[in-house]
N, C-alpha and C positions, 0 to 999 in steps of 0.2 A: 540504370543503364549506361554503359559507354559507348561514346560516338568517335570515332577515331579518322583519321585521314593520312594520306601520304603524297608525297610528290616527287618524282624521280626525272631529274633535266639531264641532259646529256651536253650539252655547250654552255659557253660563255654566252650570258645577254651582250647584245649591243650595249654602246653608252648610252645611246639614246632612251631605249627600253629601261635598262637599270634605272637610270636617271627617274624615269616617269614612275615606276612600281616604287620607287624611294622616296617619292614624294606622295603616294598614296597612306604612307606610314605617319601617325605622329611625330612631331619633331625631336621628342626625347628618345623614338626608335629607330630613326635615322642616325642618330648619333653612335648607337648600340653596333648598328649595319659596318657604318663608316670605320669602325675603329679597327678593323681587320684587313691586314695588309693582303691576304690572299684572295683573289675573287671568288674562288671555292667557297671560303670560310662567308664570304660578304653574301651571296647568294644564299647560302645555307640559313643563314641569320634571317634575310630578308623573306624565302620564300617560309619560313617557320612562323613569322609574324602573320604573313599574309594567311596561311592554314589556322592559324589560329583564329583568327578576324571569322573566316569562315564558320568555325566551331561554336564560337561563340553565337553568332547569328542563328544556328540550329537550335541553341537553346533560349532565343528570345529574345537575345539582348541586341542592340542597335549596331551598325558598322562602327561608328565612333566609338564603342568601348573601348578600344586599343588605347584612346588617350588616357585612359584610367587603369590600365595593366602596368605593373612597375614590379621591382623585386623586393621581396620580403627580406629579412635579416640573415636569413639562409641562401638568399641569392635566386629562391625559386619564383618565379614571374606569378603573380596574384592578382585578381582583381576584387573580391570581396568574399562573404561567406558563404555565399549560396551555389558556387562552383569552384571544383578544382580542375586543373588542365596542368598537360607537362609537354615538353619539345623534345626532340632527338634529332641527331642527325649523323651521319658517316656516309663517306664518298660522296655521291651526287643522291644520295637519298635523304630525304625531310620526312620526319614521322611527328603528329602531334594526335592528343586523344583528351578527352573532357569528360566529367560526370559530376551529375550533384548529389551522388552518394558518394563519402567519405575522401580519402586521399587517391589519389592516382599518379603513378609514375610511368615512363616508357624509357625504353632504349632501344636503340636499332643499331647494328656494327655491320660493316663490310667485314667480310670473310676473307683474310689475306693472311699475314704471315705470325698470327698469334701463337704463341707456345706457353705451355703452362707454366714454365721458369718465368717468362716475363710478369705474372702477375703471382708469383708464390707469394709475395709478401700479402695478399690479399685472401689467401686459401688455406683452410685448415690441414694438417699433415693428409688426412684421409681421403680429401678431395684434390690434394695435388698429387697423390698415388694414384687414386683413380683416373684422374685426367691423364697420367702419362702412361695409361693403358689403353685408354679410349681415343677416337678420333678428333677430327679439327671440331666436327659438329659438336659433340659434348661440351667442349671448350666453351664454344660461344655461346650454346643454351645456358649454362652455368654463369658465364659472365654476364649476360646481358639479365638475368633474372637478379643477380646482386645489386647490380647497377640501377636497374629499373627501380628497388624497391629503395636503396639508398636516395634516388630522385624524388621518390613518391615520399618517403619522410621529411624531405626539405633541409635535414643537418648537414649536409655535406660530411666532411671528416671528422665531425663530432661522432658518428658510428663506425663500429669496428667492423668490418665486413666480414671476418670471421665470425662474429656474432650471429650472422645468417645462417640458419641452417635449412637448405632446401628438402624438401618431404614429398617424393611421388611426381616428382616434375610440375606439378600444378599448386605446388604452395610452399609457404617457407614459413618459420619461425624465428622471430627475432627477440633475444633477448636483452633488454636494455633498461637501465636502472632499476632492475630488480623484477621488472615487468614482462612477463611472455605475450607477445604477439604474435597473430596467426596473419600472414599475407597471401593474395591469391594472385593468379598469372593465369593469362590468356595468351596463346601464340598470334601471330600477326602473319597472315600469308604475304609471303613478298620474293620477288624474283630469287633464285637459288644463291645467288651471291650474297645475297643480305639475309642476317637473322635478327629478329625483333619480336619483342613482348610487351605484354600490357600487366602492370602490377597495381592491384587495389587492395584496400583496406577491408572491404569487403566484399563476399562472393556476391559477383554479378552474372545473371543469368545470359546476358547479351550484350554484343559488343557489335554496333551497327556503322559499317563503312560508309563514308561519305567521299564520293570520286569528286576529283582534284584536276581530272584532266584540264578542265577550264579553268585554271585556277590566276592565272595571267590575265585572260579577258575579262574575268569576274571582277578582279583587281582595278581595272583599266575603266570599267563600265562603273563601280564606285565612284571613280575620279571624273569620271563622265567626260573621256577622251574617246575618241574615235579608235579604235586600234587597226583598223584598214589602212591608217596611214604612218604605221610607224613599222621600222624594220624590225623582228623579231631576235634574230641571233647574229653574231658575226661568222 
């Protein structure tokens, strides 16, 4: 089974609330958040880690398990061998997913001004030709599928995305190191301006959505703070 969650925010957090939420994270994750200069990037990073804590709790981990989450050699956040998870963000949308069965990768994209020529280096000639005939939705569907597989694999630029061959929209074949792998996709329903997908190494029949409307309240509750005393947004 996959459990996924997403959080859409509309405004910048007040300095007070941002500081409170920041201190709900382990020290090493606070540094990750604060290294970004743009407030949008800081909030994306912050909310992604708060979503991750909620997902870990659904799998039986304690709220302080974030203390042990760290990047592996490929830069993907990991905890132990029992569970795999992934985060993505675009615009003001943050997406996270977790599973105990194989590997998982996620990608969300705000549909803006991406064109086939912008990612031509990542496309095979047949893909580029097809996307030049088709609309924006097809372009983002292809890109999120390739990106989520790369993230699931956890090897970054070590994978040539041209080696990812999409099949029938819900699966792909990756030829790497002489071995052919099959990967599977599930669409994530989001507001129309966003496109998102889950990519897994195993064909999983069920993806369960964990609501996150109370993400901020829950994070503050973990920290033992009275939310009624805080200004939420500037």
